[in-house]
C-alpha positions as CSV (number, residue, x, y, z in Angstrom):
1,M,11.7,-29.5,45.5
2,T,12.0,-31.3,42.0
3,T,12.0,-29.0,38.5
4,R,8.4,-31.0,37.7
5,E,6.8,-29.9,40.8
6,L,8.2,-26.5,40.2
7,V,7.4,-26.3,36.6
8,G,3.9,-28.1,37.4
9,L,3.6,-24.9,41.0
10,A,4.7,-22.1,38.3
11,W,2.0,-23.3,35.5
12,G,-0.7,-23.1,38.4
13,A,0.4,-19.5,40.1
14,V,-0.5,-18.9,35.9
15,A,-3.1,-20.4,34.8
16,A,-5.2,-19.2,38.1
17,R,-4.6,-15.6,36.6
18,R,-5.8,-16.4,33.1
19,L,-6.8,-12.9,31.9
20,R,-3.6,-11.2,33.3
21,S,-1.5,-13.5,31.9
22,A,-3.3,-13.3,29.1
23,L,-2.6,-9.6,28.7
24,T,1.2,-10.0,29.5
25,V,1.4,-13.3,26.6
26,L,0.2,-11.2,23.9
27,G,2.6,-8.5,24.1
28,I,5.7,-11.2,23.5
29,V,3.2,-12.3,20.8
30,I,2.8,-8.7,19.1
31,G,6.5,-8.2,19.3
32,I,8.1,-11.3,18.4
33,A,5.6,-11.5,15.6
34,S,6.3,-7.8,14.7
35,V,9.7,-8.8,14.7
36,I,8.9,-12.0,12.7
37,L,6.9,-9.9,9.6
38,L,9.6,-7.2,9.5
39,T,13.6,-8.7,9.2
40,S,11.2,-11.4,7.1
41,L,10.5,-8.6,4.8
42,G,13.8,-7.1,5.6
43,E,15.4,-10.3,3.9
44,G,13.1,-11.2,1.5
45,T,13.6,-7.9,0.0
46,R,17.9,-8.2,0.0
47,H,17.1,-11.9,-1.4
48,Y,15.2,-10.4,-4.4
49,I,17.7,-7.3,-5.4
50,V,20.5,-10.4,-5.0
51,A,18.3,-12.6,-7.2
52,E,18.1,-9.8,-9.9
53,F,21.7,-8.8,-10.2
54,T,22.8,-12.5,-10.4
55,Q,20.4,-13.4,-13.2
56,F,23.2,-12.0,-15.3
57,G,26.1,-13.4,-14.4
58,T,28.6,-12.3,-11.3
59,H,31.4,-12.3,-13.6
60,I,30.3,-8.5,-15.1
61,L,31.5,-5.4,-15.0
62,S,30.2,-1.7,-15.8
63,V,32.8,1.5,-16.8
64,T,31.0,4.4,-16.9
65,K,32.4,8.2,-16.8
66,G,33.0,10.2,-14.3
67,K,35.9,9.2,-11.4
68,T,32.8,7.9,-8.4
69,T,34.8,8.3,-4.7
70,T,33.0,8.4,-1.4
71,S,29.8,9.9,-2.9
72,G,28.0,10.7,-6.1
73,M,26.6,8.2,-8.7
74,P,29.2,7.1,-12.0
75,G,28.6,9.6,-15.1
76,L,27.6,12.5,-13.0
77,S,30.9,14.1,-12.7
78,A,32.8,16.9,-14.9
79,T,34.8,14.3,-16.4
80,V,36.5,15.8,-19.9
81,R,36.8,12.4,-21.3
82,K,34.0,10.5,-22.8
83,L,34.1,6.9,-22.9
84,T,33.8,5.4,-26.9
85,I,33.5,2.3,-29.0
86,E,37.1,2.7,-29.4
87,D,38.0,2.4,-25.5
88,A,35.9,-0.5,-25.6
89,E,37.8,-2.1,-28.4
90,A,41.0,-1.3,-26.5
91,L,39.8,-3.8,-23.4
92,R,38.9,-6.5,-26.1
93,R,42.7,-6.8,-25.7
94,V,42.8,-6.6,-22.1
95,P,43.5,-10.8,-20.8
96,G,41.2,-12.5,-18.9
97,I,38.4,-10.5,-20.8
98,L,36.1,-12.7,-23.0
99,K,33.0,-10.3,-23.8
100,V,33.1,-6.4,-24.1
101,L,30.1,-5.0,-24.8
102,P,29.3,-1.0,-25.2
103,G,25.8,0.6,-24.7
104,A,24.3,3.6,-25.8
105,Y,21.2,3.6,-24.7
106,G,18.0,6.1,-24.5
107,T,14.1,6.6,-25.2
108,A,12.6,7.2,-28.8
109,R,9.3,6.2,-29.9
110,V,9.3,3.0,-32.5
111,E,6.8,3.0,-35.5
112,R,4.9,0.1,-37.8
113,G,2.0,1.6,-39.7
114,E,0.3,3.1,-37.2
115,R,0.8,1.5,-34.4
116,S,3.8,3.7,-32.6
117,R,4.9,2.9,-29.3
118,R,8.0,5.1,-27.0
119,V,10.9,2.9,-25.7
120,L,13.9,2.0,-24.1
121,V,16.0,1.8,-26.9
122,S,19.4,-0.4,-26.2
123,G,22.2,0.2,-28.8
124,V,24.4,-2.7,-28.2
125,S,26.9,-5.1,-29.9
126,A,26.3,-9.2,-31.4
127,E,28.1,-10.3,-27.5
128,M,24.7,-8.7,-25.9
129,P,23.2,-12.0,-25.1
130,E,26.1,-13.8,-24.2
131,V,27.1,-11.3,-21.6
132,F,23.9,-11.2,-19.9
133,Q,22.1,-14.6,-20.9
134,F,19.4,-13.4,-22.5
135,K,18.7,-15.8,-25.1
136,V,16.9,-15.1,-28.4
137,R,12.9,-16.3,-29.0
138,Q,12.4,-15.7,-32.5
139,G,15.0,-15.3,-35.5
140,R,18.6,-13.8,-34.1
141,F,20.3,-10.7,-32.5
142,L,22.7,-8.2,-33.8
143,P,24.7,-10.2,-36.7
144,P,29.0,-9.5,-35.2
145,G,31.1,-7.2,-36.6
146,D,32.6,-3.6,-36.5
147,P,30.1,-2.3,-34.2
148,R,31.8,0.8,-35.4
149,R,29.8,-0.2,-38.7
150,G,26.2,-1.0,-37.6
151,S,23.3,-1.8,-40.0
152,P,19.7,-0.9,-39.5
153,Q,17.9,-4.1,-37.8
154,A,16.1,-3.7,-34.8
155,V,15.3,-6.6,-32.1
156,F,12.2,-6.4,-30.0
157,G,11.4,-7.6,-26.7
158,P,8.3,-10.2,-27.0
159,K,5.7,-7.0,-25.6
160,L,7.1,-4.3,-27.9
161,S,6.6,-6.8,-30.5
162,H,3.0,-7.9,-29.2
163,E,2.2,-4.8,-29.4
164,L,3.3,-3.2,-32.6
165,F,2.4,-6.8,-34.3
166,G,0.2,-8.8,-32.3
167,D,0.6,-12.1,-33.1
168,A,2.0,-11.7,-36.4
169,N,5.4,-12.5,-37.6
170,P,7.8,-9.6,-37.2
171,L,10.9,-11.1,-38.0
172,G,11.3,-9.4,-41.9
173,E,9.3,-6.3,-40.9
174,K,10.1,-3.2,-41.6
175,V,9.8,-0.2,-38.6
176,R,10.4,3.3,-37.8
177,I,12.7,4.2,-35.0
178,G,13.4,7.9,-33.8
179,G,12.2,8.9,-37.4
180,A,15.4,5.8,-39.0
181,R,14.1,3.0,-40.3
182,F,15.3,-0.6,-39.6
183,V,14.6,-4.5,-40.6
184,V,13.6,-6.7,-37.5
185,V,15.7,-9.3,-37.5
186,G,14.8,-11.1,-34.2
187,V,12.6,-11.2,-31.0
188,M,13.9,-11.8,-27.2
189,E,12.4,-14.4,-25.0
190,P,10.4,-12.9,-22.2
191,K,13.0,-11.6,-19.1
192,G,9.8,-9.1,-17.0
193,Q,11.4,-6.3,-15.0
194,I,14.3,-5.8,-13.4
195,L,14.4,-3.4,-10.7
196,G,11.4,-1.6,-12.0
197,F,12.3,-1.8,-15.3
198,D,10.7,-3.9,-18.0
199,M,12.5,-5.5,-20.5
200,D,10.4,-6.7,-22.4
201,D,9.6,-3.3,-23.6
202,R,12.8,-2.4,-25.1
203,A,14.4,-2.5,-29.1
204,Y,18.1,-3.5,-29.5
205,I,19.5,-2.1,-32.7
206,P,23.6,-1.7,-33.0
207,V,25.5,0.5,-30.6
208,A,26.5,2.6,-33.3
209,R,23.2,3.4,-35.0
210,A,22.3,3.8,-31.4
211,Q,24.6,6.7,-30.9
212,S,23.6,8.7,-34.4
213,L,20.1,8.3,-33.6
214,F,20.7,10.0,-29.8
215,N,23.4,12.4,-31.2
216,T,26.3,11.4,-29.2
217,E,29.8,10.3,-30.1
218,E,29.9,8.8,-26.5
219,L,29.2,5.5,-24.5
220,T,26.6,5.8,-21.5
221,E,28.8,2.6,-20.1
222,I,30.6,-0.1,-21.4
223,H,30.8,-4.0,-20.0
224,A,32.5,-6.5,-19.6
225,L,32.4,-10.5,-19.0
226,F,35.5,-11.7,-17.8
227,A,36.8,-15.9,-16.9
228,A,35.3,-17.4,-14.2
229,D,39.2,-17.9,-13.2
230,T,39.9,-14.1,-13.5
231,P,40.5,-12.5,-9.8
232,P,38.1,-9.3,-10.2
233,A,40.9,-7.1,-8.5
234,R,43.2,-8.5,-11.8
235,I,41.1,-7.3,-14.3
236,R,39.9,-3.8,-12.8
237,E,43.6,-2.9,-12.2
238,R,44.3,-3.7,-16.1
239,I,41.1,-2.4,-17.6
240,R,42.4,1.2,-15.5
241,K,45.6,0.9,-16.9
242,V,44.3,0.6,-20.1
243,L,42.3,3.4,-20.2
244,M,44.4,5.9,-18.1
245,A,46.5,5.3,-21.2
246,R,44.0,6.3,-23.6
247,H,42.0,9.3,-21.2
248,G,46.4,11.1,-20.9
249,G,46.8,9.3,-17.5
250,E,43.5,10.3,-15.6
251,E,40.6,8.3,-14.3
252,D,38.5,10.2,-14.9
253,F,36.2,6.6,-15.5
254,T,34.2,4.0,-12.7
255,I,35.0,0.9,-12.7
256,T,32.7,-1.3,-10.7
257,T,31.8,-5.5,-10.4
258,E,28.5,-7.2,-10.1
259,D,30.0,-8.1,-6.3
260,E,31.0,-4.9,-5.1
261,M,27.6,-3.9,-6.8
262,L,25.6,-6.6,-4.0
263,D,28.3,-5.9,-1.6
264,V,27.1,-2.8,-1.2
265,L,23.6,-3.1,-1.7
266,G,24.1,-5.9,1.7
267,R,25.6,-3.4,3.6
268,V,22.7,-0.7,3.1
269,L,19.7,-4.1,3.5
270,S,21.6,-4.6,6.7
271,V,20.8,-1.3,8.1
272,V,17.7,-1.4,7.1
273,S,17.1,-4.5,8.3
274,L,18.4,-3.9,11.6
275,A,16.2,-1.4,11.9
276,V,12.8,-2.2,11.0
277,G,14.2,-5.1,13.5
278,G,14.8,-2.3,16.6
279,I,11.4,-0.8,15.9
280,A,10.0,-3.6,16.0
281,A,11.8,-4.6,19.3
282,I,9.9,-2.4,20.9
283,S,6.5,-4.6,21.2
284,L,9.4,-6.7,22.6
285,V,10.4,-3.9,25.3
286,V,6.7,-3.6,26.3
287,G,6.1,-7.2,26.3
288,A,8.7,-7.1,28.8
289,I,7.3,-4.2,30.9
290,G,4.1,-6.1,30.8
291,I,6.0,-9.3,32.8
292,L,7.8,-7.2,34.9
293,T,4.5,-5.3,36.4
294,M,2.8,-8.7,36.5
295,M,4.9,-10.4,38.7
296,W,5.9,-7.4,40.7
297,I,2.3,-7.5,41.7
298,S,2.1,-11.3,42.3
299,V,4.3,-11.1,44.7
300,G,2.3,-8.2,46.5
301,E,-0.9,-10.8,46.4
302,R,0.9,-13.7,47.4
303,T,3.1,-12.5,50.1
304,G,0.9,-15.1,52.7
305,E,1.4,-17.8,50.1
306,I,5.2,-17.5,49.7
307,G,5.7,-17.2,54.1
308,L,4.2,-19.9,53.9
309,V,6.2,-22.2,51.4
310,R,8.9,-20.8,53.0
311,A,7.7,-21.7,56.6
312,L,7.2,-25.6,55.2
313,G,11.5,-25.7,54.1
314,A,10.9,-23.7,51.1
315,T,14.1,-22.4,50.6
316,R,14.5,-18.9,49.1
317,R,16.4,-20.0,46.2
318,Q,13.3,-22.9,45.4
319,V,11.4,-19.1,45.5
320,L,13.8,-17.6,43.7
321,Q,13.2,-20.2,41.0
322,L,9.4,-20.3,40.8
323,F,9.2,-16.9,40.0
324,L,11.8,-16.9,37.2
325,V,9.5,-20.5,35.8
326,E,6.9,-18.6,36.0
327,A,8.1,-15.8,34.0
328,A,9.8,-17.9,31.1
329,L,6.0,-19.7,31.3
330,L,4.8,-16.3,29.7
331,S,7.2,-15.4,27.8
332,A,7.6,-19.6,26.6
333,V,3.9,-19.2,25.7
334,G,3.6,-15.5,23.9
335,G,7.2,-16.3,21.8
336,A,5.4,-19.6,20.4
337,L,1.9,-18.1,19.5
338,G,4.3,-14.7,18.2
339,I,6.3,-17.3,15.8
340,A,2.8,-18.8,14.9
341,V,0.8,-15.5,14.1
342,G,4.4,-14.5,12.2
343,L,4.8,-17.1,10.1
344,G,0.6,-17.7,10.0
345,L,0.7,-13.4,8.3
346,G,3.7,-13.9,6.8
347,G,2.1,-16.7,4.3
348,L,-1.6,-15.0,4.1
349,L,0.8,-11.8,3.0
350,R,2.0,-14.3,-0.2
351,I,-1.4,-15.2,-0.8
352,V,-3.3,-11.8,-0.9
353,L,0.3,-9.8,-2.5
354,P,2.2,-12.5,-4.2
355,G,4.7,-10.0,-5.5
356,L,5.7,-9.0,-2.1
357,P,9.6,-10.3,-1.2
358,L,9.5,-12.1,2.4
359,H,12.0,-14.4,3.4
360,T,12.2,-15.9,7.0
361,A,15.4,-17.2,7.4
362,P,15.3,-19.4,10.7
363,V,18.0,-18.2,12.2
364,F,15.4,-15.5,13.1
365,V,13.3,-17.9,13.9
366,V,14.8,-19.4,16.7
367,A,16.6,-15.7,17.9
368,A,12.6,-14.5,17.9
369,L,12.2,-17.4,20.1
370,V,15.9,-17.4,22.3
371,V,14.8,-13.3,23.0
372,S,11.2,-14.0,23.9
373,L,13.0,-16.0,27.3
374,L,15.7,-13.8,27.2
375,V,13.3,-10.5,28.3
376,G,11.2,-12.9,30.2
377,L,13.4,-14.3,32.1
378,A,15.3,-10.6,32.3
379,S,11.6,-9.0,33.7
380,G,11.3,-11.6,36.3
381,V,14.6,-11.3,38.3
382,L,13.3,-8.2,40.1
383,P,10.2,-9.7,41.3
384,A,11.9,-13.0,42.3
385,R,14.3,-11.5,44.4
386,R,11.8,-9.6,46.3
387,A,9.8,-12.9,46.5
388,S,12.4,-15.0,47.2
389,A,14.0,-12.3,49.4
390,L,10.8,-11.7,52.3
391,D,10.8,-13.4,55.6
392,P,8.5,-16.2,56.4
393,L,7.4,-14.5,59.3
394,D,6.9,-11.3,58.5
395,A,5.3,-12.9,55.2
396,L,3.2,-14.6,57.6
397,R,2.2,-11.7,59.4
398,A,1.0,-9.8,56.2
399,E,-1.3,-12.3,55.0
């Protein structure tokens, strides 16, 4: 019996039981479509978060107060020593550091005449656009100089500028931020939301002014831009030594690089993707049980046919192959339809929910098809072995 004849016989057997075959295939379709959709959502989320972080550049590290070891968040430990502008200035002398950005953040009300808006106020220095790859759309950013003596100047995000000034030119206009008077010197280019934070609805003022505004002498964090040809581990160690020397030999701070943050996020999202993929795989198990059940019943119904084929000279191996091919056909058709349904639903979701992060990796599509074939073959092994083990005379006598 040739391969073509084998496939033809298997297809005829599947087509002869259309309803049963369709229900069996449906289980595989649901399983494969679920796997593709959920893994696409997990992979899309990972790509989205990576893109959000890398738009600032990958050669940035952050220093926050408090030592984080195995758990917790930076800045929440009961540390004695705070991060100061003097700490930031000391880091400027570290070899390999290109720019240092001290930061003090808080919320305050921004007022202009009768209009006011409570927004996030970022106390930064003139290096902020270079460190985070931001651009000024109108006017200029904060002037360079000693970060301890900031002038009363402010730069607005485009949304904040529009809310307070409409379409009018805000440059040179006076506003009040937290009750203190500032002059608007620039408006940033639109940046949109980043991980839920609206970068366009905020004000930037000199870090010293922010400390005075929020009545604090400490910094929220320090960002440093380092040279691309310098290993992050080397920069980290240099910064650690400088800050420990300034903090009485204590490592009461946490240094985090962008690569480390992405690595941690990648591991977390991989676990999430694996979990949702496992949940979707339950549907594949249901589909496998469907194939097993159908093939087992089919062996019982076709006992006479098996006996006749064996009596005409078919070997046990050929009978085994026949039932395995039937199982493979069911799973292959189900896998192909499941991929089509999964991709189709993914495309529909992109149209209905444009902001939903979906990314279907080709490797997942190929893996889904391979898994469906393996599921079909595994489900067909027992019924196929049962069919091939039937004695021809006993099978014909049973008929």
